[in-house]
Residue, then its C-alpha position, 0 to 999 in steps of 0.5 A: m443667671d443674667i443681670n435682670d434675674l439678679i436684680n429681680e431676686r434682690h428686689g424680691n429679697f428686699t421686699h420680703l425682708k421689709k415685710l418681715i420687719v414691718s410685721i414685727n411692729l417695732m414702731p406702730g404708726i411709722s410709715k412702711s417706707s421708713f424701714d427702707h434704710i434698715t432693710e437695705k442695711l440688713l440685706q447688705h450684711l446678709e448678702k455678705g454672709v453675716d453671722k447671727n451675732k453680727l446681725k444682732i449688733v447691726i440691728e441694735t445699732e440701727l434701731c438705736l442710732t437711726y430710729g431712736l429706740y432704746t435697747y429695752e424697747f426691742n429684743s435684738e436676739e429675737l429679731s436677729e434670730t427671726i431675720f437670720d432664719w428667714w434668710k437661711n430658709h428663703 
């Protein structure tokens, strides 16, 4: 695989993960580009081989600290499961 193939694959992964995150509808009305930060953060962890528990912590941290949500406003267990399953099956 050459560098262009790797770049295209990563871009495709980013795009699919972002669509998945947006489809969950965590924050209705927020622009899709607002999810770029969490998408990049999660993709980096997935590429490094993160496990479900660590992914859950990353999701909680990002949604609370970066986006200002409270933990009762989302189900981090379900989100991490959905994202982890997508990664394993994509």
